[in-house]
C-alpha positions in Angstrom: 76.6 -50.4 -82.0 73.8 -50.7 -79.5 75.6 -53.4 -77.6 78.8 -51.3 -77.4 76.7 -48.5 -75.9 75.2 -50.8 -73.3 78.6 -52.1 -72.4 80.0 -48.6 -72.0 77.2 -47.7 -69.7 77.8 -50.8 -67.6 81.5 -50.1 -67.3 80.8 -46.5 -66.3 78.4 -47.7 -63.6 80.9 -50.3 -62.4 83.6 -47.6 -62.1 81.3 -45.4 -60.1 80.4 -48.3 -57.8 84.1 -49.0 -57.3 84.8 -45.4 -56.4 81.9 -45.4 -54.0 83.2 -48.6 -52.4 86.6 -47.1 -51.8 85.2 -44.0 -50.3 82.9 -45.9 -48.0 85.5 -48.4 -46.9 87.9 -45.6 -46.0 85.1 -43.8 -44.2 85.7 -40.7 -46.3 83.6 -37.7 -45.2 82.5 -37.2 -48.8 81.3 -40.8 -49.4 77.7 -40.0 -48.8 77.8 -37.0 -51.0 79.5 -39.0 -53.8 76.9 -41.8 -53.6 74.1 -39.3 -53.6 75.4 -37.4 -56.5 76.5 -40.3 -58.6 74.5 -43.4 -57.8 71.0 -42.3 -57.0 68.4 -41.9 -59.7 68.5 -38.1 -59.8 72.3 -38.0 -60.3 74.3 -36.1 -62.8 77.9 -36.5 -63.9 78.5 -32.8 -64.2 79.7 -30.2 -61.7 77.0 -28.7 -59.6 74.8 -31.8 -59.2 74.8 -32.0 -55.4 71.4 -31.3 -53.8 70.8 -27.9 -52.3 71.8 -27.7 -48.7 74.7 -30.1 -49.0 77.5 -29.4 -46.5 80.5 -28.7 -48.7 82.8 -28.0 -45.8 84.0 -31.6 -45.8 84.7 -31.5 -49.5 86.7 -28.3 -49.1 88.5 -29.5 -46.1 89.6 -32.6 -48.1 90.7 -30.6 -51.1 92.2 -27.7 -49.3 93.8 -29.1 -46.0 94.6 -26.5 -43.4 
């Protein structure tokens, strides 16, 4: 069972790295925020884990285009 848990963690990290790669290669304005909130040591996988002071205008512009 322990091996299965380690494999699951590895696959989750691999998926996050792939997502970050796509965002970075397409020069997405939210790439930095994604990497910071998902790949750095102090990350969380839940809503609201961005650091205080993060510019959310780029995220909102992407989600809610004018």
